[in-house]
C-alpha positions in Angstrom: 0.0 5.6 -10.9 -2.5 7.9 -12.6 -3.5 7.4 -16.2 -1.4 9.8 -18.3 -4.0 9.8 -21.1 -6.6 11.1 -18.6 -4.3 13.7 -17.3 -3.6 14.9 -20.9 -7.2 15.0 -21.8 -8.6 16.6 -18.5 -5.7 18.4 -16.7 -7.9 20.9 -14.9 -10.3 18.2 -13.6 -7.4 16.0 -12.4 -5.7 19.0 -10.8 -8.9 19.9 -8.9 -9.2 16.3 -7.6 -5.6 16.4 -6.5 -6.1 19.7 -4.7 -8.8 18.1 -2.5 -5.9 16.3 -0.9 -4.9 19.5 0.7 -1.6 19.8 -1.1 -0.3 21.7 -4.1 0.5 19.8 -7.3 1.9 21.0 -10.6 0.9 19.2 -13.8 2.6 21.7 -16.1 6.0 20.2 -16.2 4.5 16.7 -16.7 2.4 17.9 -19.6 5.4 19.7 -21.1 7.5 16.6 -21.0 4.6 14.6 -22.4 4.3 17.1 -25.3 8.0 16.9 -26.1 8.0 13.2 -26.0 4.9 13.0 -28.3 6.6 15.4 -30.7 9.7 13.3 -30.8 7.6 10.2 -31.3 5.8 11.8 -34.2 9.2 12.7 -35.9 10.5 9.2 -35.1 7.5 7.6 -36.7 8.0 9.7 -39.9 11.7 8.9 -40.0 11.1 5.2 -39.5 8.5 5.2 -42.3 11.0 7.0 -44.6 13.7 4.5 -43.6 11.4 1.6 -44.5 10.4 3.3 -47.7 14.1 3.8 -48.8 14.9 0.1 -48.1 12.0 -1.1 -50.2 12.9 1.5 -52.9 16.5 0.3 -53.2 15.3 -3.3 -53.5 12.8 -2.5 -56.2 15.2 -0.4 -58.3 17.8 -3.2 -58.2 15.1 -5.7 -59.3 14.2 -3.3 -62.1 17.8 -3.3 -63.3 19.5 -0.4 -61.5 23.2 -0.7 -60.9 23.7 -1.7 -57.3 26.9 0.3 -57.2 25.6 3.2 -59.2 25.0 6.8 -58.2 21.2 6.4 -57.8 21.5 3.5 -55.3 24.4 5.2 -53.5 22.3 8.4 -53.0 19.5 6.4 -51.6 21.8 4.5 -49.3 23.3 7.7 -48.1 19.9 9.1 -47.4 19.0 5.9 -45.5 22.1 6.2 -43.4 21.3 9.9 -42.6 17.7 8.9 -41.5 19.1 6.1 -39.3 21.5 8.6 -37.7 18.7 10.9 -36.9 16.7 8.1 -35.4 19.7 7.1 -33.3 20.0 10.7 -32.0 16.3 10.7 -31.0 16.5 7.5 -28.9 18.3 9.0 -25.9 16.2 12.1 -26.0 13.0 10.1 -26.0 14.4 7.7 -23.3 15.2 10.7 -21.1 11.8 12.3 -21.5 10.0 9.0 -20.7 12.1 8.8 -17.5 11.1 12.4 -16.6 7.4 11.5 -17.2 7.5 8.4 -15.1 9.3 10.2 -12.3 6.6 12.9 -12.3 3.8 10.3 -12.4 5.3 8.4 -9.5 5.1 11.6 -7.4 1.4 12.0 -7.8 -1.0 10.4 -5.3 -4.2 8.5 -6.2 -7.3 10.6 -7.0 -10.0 10.5 -4.2 -13.1 8.5 -5.0 -16.2 10.6 -5.8 -17.8 9.3 -2.6 -14.8 10.2 -0.4 -15.8 13.1 2.0 -14.2 16.4 1.2 -11.9 17.7 4.0 -8.6 19.2 4.8 -7.4 17.1 7.7 -8.2 14.2 10.0 -10.5 16.7 11.9 -12.9 16.3 9.1 -13.0 12.5 8.9 -16.5 11.1 9.2 -17.5 8.6 11.9 -19.8 6.1 10.3 -20.2 3.5 13.1 -19.6 2.7 16.8 -19.7 -0.8 18.3 -19.3 -2.1 21.8 -20.1 0.9 24.0 -21.5 -1.5 26.6 -18.0 -3.0 27.0 -16.5 0.4 28.1 -18.0 -0.2 31.6 -15.4 -2.9 32.3 -12.8 -0.3 33.4 -13.4 2.9 35.3 -11.8 5.7 33.3 -10.1 7.3 36.4 -8.6 4.0 37.4 -7.5 2.8 34.0 -3.7 2.1 33.7 -2.0 2.4 30.3 -1.0 -0.9 28.6 2.7 -0.2 29.0 2.3 0.2 32.8 0.1 -3.0 33.0 2.6 -4.9 30.9 5.6 -3.9 33.0 3.7 -4.7 36.3 2.9 -8.2 34.9 6.5 -8.6 33.7 5.4 -9.3 30.1 6.6 -6.1 28.4 10.2 -4.9 28.7 11.3 -1.7 26.9 14.6 -1.2 28.8 16.2 -4.4 27.5 14.9 -3.8 24.0 16.5 -0.3 23.9 19.7 -1.9 25.1 19.9 -4.3 22.1 18.4 -1.9 19.6 17.2 1.7 20.4 14.1 3.5 21.4 10.7 2.6 19.9 11.5 -1.1 20.2 10.0 -3.4 22.9 10.5 -7.0 24.0 7.7 -9.3 25.0 8.4 -11.7 27.8 6.7 -15.0 28.8 3.0 -14.6 28.6 3.5 -11.3 26.7 5.1 -13.2 23.9 2.5 -16.0 24.2 -0.4 -13.4 24.0 1.1 -11.8 20.9 1.4 -15.3 19.3 -2.1 -16.2 20.3 -3.5 -13.0 18.7 -1.6 -13.7 15.4 -2.9 -17.3 15.2 -6.5 -16.2 16.2 -6.5 -13.5 13.5 -5.1 -15.8 10.8 -7.6 -18.5 11.7 -10.5 -16.1 11.5 -9.5 -14.6 8.2 -8.8 -18.0 6.6 -12.3 -19.0 7.7 -13.6 -15.8 6.0 -12.1 -17.0 2.7 -8.6 -15.6 2.6 -5.6 -17.7 1.5 -2.7 -17.4 3.9 0.7 -16.6 2.5 4.1 -16.1 4.2 6.0 -13.6 2.1 9.6 -12.4 2.3 10.1 -9.5 4.6 13.1 -8.2 2.6 11.7 -6.6 -0.5 13.2 -4.8 -3.5 12.8 -1.3 -4.7 10.4 -2.2 -7.5 8.0 -3.8 -5.0 7.9 -0.6 -2.8 7.5 1.5 -5.9 4.7 -0.8 -7.2 2.5 -0.2 -4.2 3.3 3.5 -3.7 5.7 3.5 -0.8 8.5 4.8 -3.0 9.6 7.4 -3.8 7.4 9.4 -1.4 8.1 7.4 1.8 11.8 6.6 1.4 12.7 8.4 4.6 10.3 6.3 6.6 11.6 3.0 5.3 14.6 0.9 6.4 17.1 0.1 3.6 19.8 -2.6 3.7 23.1 -0.9 3.1 24.7 -1.9 -0.2 21.7 -3.9 -1.3 18.6 -3.4 -3.4 16.6 -4.6 -0.4 14.3 -2.9 2.2 12.5 -4.2 5.3 8.9 -4.4 4.5 6.6 -1.7 6.1 3.5 -4.0 5.6 2.7 -7.3 4.0 0.6 -5.4 1.5 3.9 -4.7 -0.4 5.2 -8.2 -1.0 1.9 -9.9 -1.4 0.5 -7.4 -4.0 3.8 -7.6 -5.8 3.5 -11.4 -6.1 1.5 -10.5 -9.2 3.6 -7.6 -10.5 4.0 -7.5 -14.3 1.5 -10.4 -14.8 -1.6 -10.8 -16.9 -4.0 -12.9 -14.9 -6.8 -15.0 -16.3 -10.1 -13.4 -15.3 -11.4 -16.6 -13.8 -8.8 -16.5 -11.0 -10.3 -13.3 -9.7 -11.0 -12.3 -7.0 -7.8 -13.1 -5.1 -8.0 -12.8 -1.4 -4.8 -13.2 0.7 -4.0 -12.8 4.4 -0.4 -12.7 5.7 1.3 -12.3 9.0 4.7 -10.4 8.9 6.8 -8.3 11.2 6.7 -4.7 9.8 9.3 -2.0 10.0 8.8 1.8 9.8 10.9 4.7 10.9 7.8 6.6 12.0 9.5 9.8 10.8 8.1 13.0 12.3 6.2 11.1 15.0 8.6 11.6 17.9 7.0 13.0 21.0 3.9 10.9 20.4 3.4 7.4 22.0 7.0 7.2 23.2 6.1 4.3 25.5 4.2 1.1 24.9 3.1 -0.7 21.8 1.3 2.0 19.8 4.1 3.5 17.6 7.1 1.3 17.1 9.8 0.8 14.5 9.1 -2.9 14.5 5.6 -4.4 15.0 3.6 -7.4 14.0 0.6 -7.2 11.7 -1.9 -9.5 10.0 -2.7 -8.0 6.6 -5.6 -8.5 4.2 -5.0 -8.1 0.5 -7.5 -8.3 -2.4 -6.9 -8.3 -6.1 -10.3 -8.0 -7.9 -12.2 -6.9 -10.9 -12.9 -3.1 -11.1 -16.7 -3.5 -11.0 -16.5 -5.4 -7.7 -13.9 -3.4 -5.8 -16.4 -1.2 -3.9 -18.3 -4.3 -2.6 -15.0 -6.0 -1.8 -13.9 -3.0 0.2 -17.0 -3.0 2.4 -16.5 -6.7 3.0 -12.9 -6.2 3.9 -13.9 -3.6 6.6 -16.4 -6.1 8.0 -13.7 -8.8 8.1 -11.4 -6.5 10.1 -14.3 -5.5 12.4 -15.1 -9.2 13.1 -11.8 -9.6 14.9 -12.6 -6.7 17.3 -16.1 -7.9 17.8 -14.9 -11.4 18.7 -12.5 -9.9 21.2 -15.3 -7.7 22.5 -13.2 -4.6 22.1 -15.2 -1.3 21.7 -14.3 0.5 18.4 -15.5 2.9 15.9 -15.3 3.1 12.1 -14.2 6.4 10.5 -14.2 7.3 6.8 -11.2 9.3 5.9 -11.7 12.6 4.1 -9.7 13.6 1.0 -7.1 15.5 3.0 -6.3 12.6 5.2 -6.2 9.8 2.6 -3.1 7.6 2.2 -1.0 8.1 -0.9 -2.3 5.1 -2.8 -5.9 5.1 -1.6 -8.9 6.5 -3.3 -11.2 5.6 -0.4 -10.3 4.5 3.1 -12.0 3.4 6.4 -10.0 3.4 9.7 -11.0 1.2 12.6 -10.2 2.8 15.9 -10.2 0.8 19.1 -11.1 2.2 22.5 -8.2 2.7 25.0 -9.5 3.5 28.4 -6.3 5.0 29.8 -6.4 7.7 27.1 -10.2 7.9 27.1 -10.1 7.9 23.3 -10.1 5.8 20.2 -6.8 4.9 18.4 -6.3 3.5 14.9 -5.9 -0.2 14.8 -6.7 -0.9 11.1 -6.8 1.1 7.9 -8.7 -0.5 5.0 -8.0 1.1 1.6 -9.4 0.7 -1.9 -6.6 1.7 -4.3 -8.6 1.3 -7.5 -6.2 0.7 -10.4 -3.5 3.0 -9.0 -1.2 0.3 -7.7 -2.0 -2.0 -10.6 -0.7 0.6 -13.0 2.5 1.1 -11.1 3.0 -2.6 -10.7 1.5 -3.5 -14.1 -1.0 -6.1 -12.9 -3.7 -6.8 -15.5 -6.3 -9.4 -16.3 -7.7 -10.8 -19.5 -11.2 -12.2 -20.2 -11.4 -15.3 -22.3 -12.4 -14.5 -25.9 -12.0 -10.7 -25.3 -9.3 -8.7 -27.0 -7.0 -6.6 -24.8 -6.4 -6.5 -21.1 -7.6 -4.4 -18.1 -6.0 -3.3 -14.9 -7.1 -5.0 -11.7 -8.2 -3.1 -8.6 -6.2 -3.7 -5.4 -7.3 -3.4 -1.8 -5.5 -3.8 1.5 -6.3 -3.5 5.2 -5.0 -4.5 8.6 -6.7 -7.5 10.1 -5.3 -6.3 12.6 -2.2 -4.5 13.9 -1.2 -7.1 16.6 0.6 -4.9 19.1 -2.2 -2.3 19.2 -4.6 -5.2 19.7 -2.6 -6.4 22.6 -2.6 -2.9 24.0 -6.4 -2.7 23.7 -6.8 -6.1 25.4 -4.6 -5.2 28.3 -6.4 -2.0 28.9 -9.9 -3.1 28.3 -9.6 -6.3 30.3 -7.5 -5.0 33.3 -8.8 -5.8 36.8 -8.6 -3.9 40.0 -6.1 -6.4 41.5 -3.6 -5.8 38.6 -4.5 -8.9 36.7 -5.9 -9.0 33.1 -8.7 -11.3 32.0 -8.1 -13.1 28.8 -10.8 -12.6 26.1 -12.8 -15.8 25.8 -11.9 -16.4 22.2 -8.2 -16.3 23.0 -8.3 -18.8 25.9 -7.9 -21.9 23.7 -4.9 -20.3 22.1 -3.3 -19.1 25.3 -4.3 -21.8 27.7 -5.1 -19.3 30.4 -8.2 -17.4 31.6 -6.3 -14.6 33.4 -2.8 -13.0 33.3 -1.4 -12.2 36.7 2.0 -11.8 38.4 3.2 -15.3 39.3 
C-alpha cells in the first residue's frame, strides 16, 4: 500500500511514477475522498473539544453553586446533547470515507524503484547475466524433445489421468517422476537452509486478509481459487502465508533480518494464459514451489535482494542448468514489487529461456498493507519493515529443465550429480 501522506503531498510525482507501469491511474477520486475525510475530522475535533468543554463547564458551575436543575445547567446539557448528536452523525460518514480511501489505495500498485529500468513491456527488460552456456552443448537443438514428450516416454508424467480426475492444466507424476519432484524439493530446501533460511511449513488454505496483505487481492481475485462458502483461498505462493505470519505485529529490531524458506503446493487459475504451454509442467493450475521470504530493515533491503537472487541462482548452478538473469522494466513489474529480477532457465526444445524464479523487493508496500513494523530499543515510534520474496525454485519448471537438458539420444535422462544421493539413481530410463 502506498503512503497516503506522500500521495497527498506529491500527487503529480506519484502519478508520474505510476504511469511508468504502462497503465492509467487516477488519483483525483482518492484525493477528493481524503479531503472530505480530513474536513470531517477537523469538524469532529472541534465538536469533541466543545463537548469536553461543556462537560467541564457544567461541573465547574455546579461546584460554584449553580442549581443542577436550573435553566443555565439545562441549557448547557441541551447544547452538549446536540453536539453529541452531531458527532454521532459524523461517525458513519467518516467510516464510509475511510473505506473508500482504503479501497482506492488497495487498487494502486507499488511504485517502481528509482533504479528500475524504464520500459513499457517485457520486450524492454534488461538482461544482466548469463551462466552455463557451455552446458547447452549437452543436447543438439534439432534433436531436443520437449519435457512432456520425454516424461511420457519414460512413463513418469501422465496428463491424461490427471485430466480425468481434475481438468486440463493438471498433471500426475508417476514412479520416478514423483521421486524426482520430491528429490528436487528436498535438495532445494537443504541448500536454502544451508544458506541461512529457516524452514517453515505454512497452511496452504489462507484467509482474505492474508491475500490482501501481500497484494494478491483485490487485483488478482479472478486468478485465485476460493473455497465456496468459506473465507479461505488456496495459496498461490508461500510468500502469502509466510509474510502474513507477522501481520499486525511490531517486531523487536534485533530479530531482523528474518529469512524463511518454505515448500508448498501452489494454486493459480492462470487466467488469460490459455493457448500457451497447454502441455507439460510450465503453466499449471497446481504446482510445487520452494519460496524464499525475507523481512528486513529498510536500509538493508537492496543488499538482501541481491543476495536472494544469488541464493536462487545457486540452485541452478548446482544443477548445471544454463540460465540468464533479467531485470524487469517498470512496465513488466509485478503488482507489489518495486524492483524484480527474473531467472530464466534454458529449454533446448524451445531454443529459448523460460522464467523459473522471480525475486522481488517490495519495499514497505506489503508491510503497510499487512501492518508489519519494527521498533528499535530506546527509540520512540515504529517503522515499517521491508519484505522480499523469490522462488528458490519453481519445482515443476526445474524438473522440465532437467529432463530437457539431460536427455540422451537413447531416450534416457541423466540425473544431475547433486540429485543422485536424493534419488538413488544416476539415470532415468524405461524399465
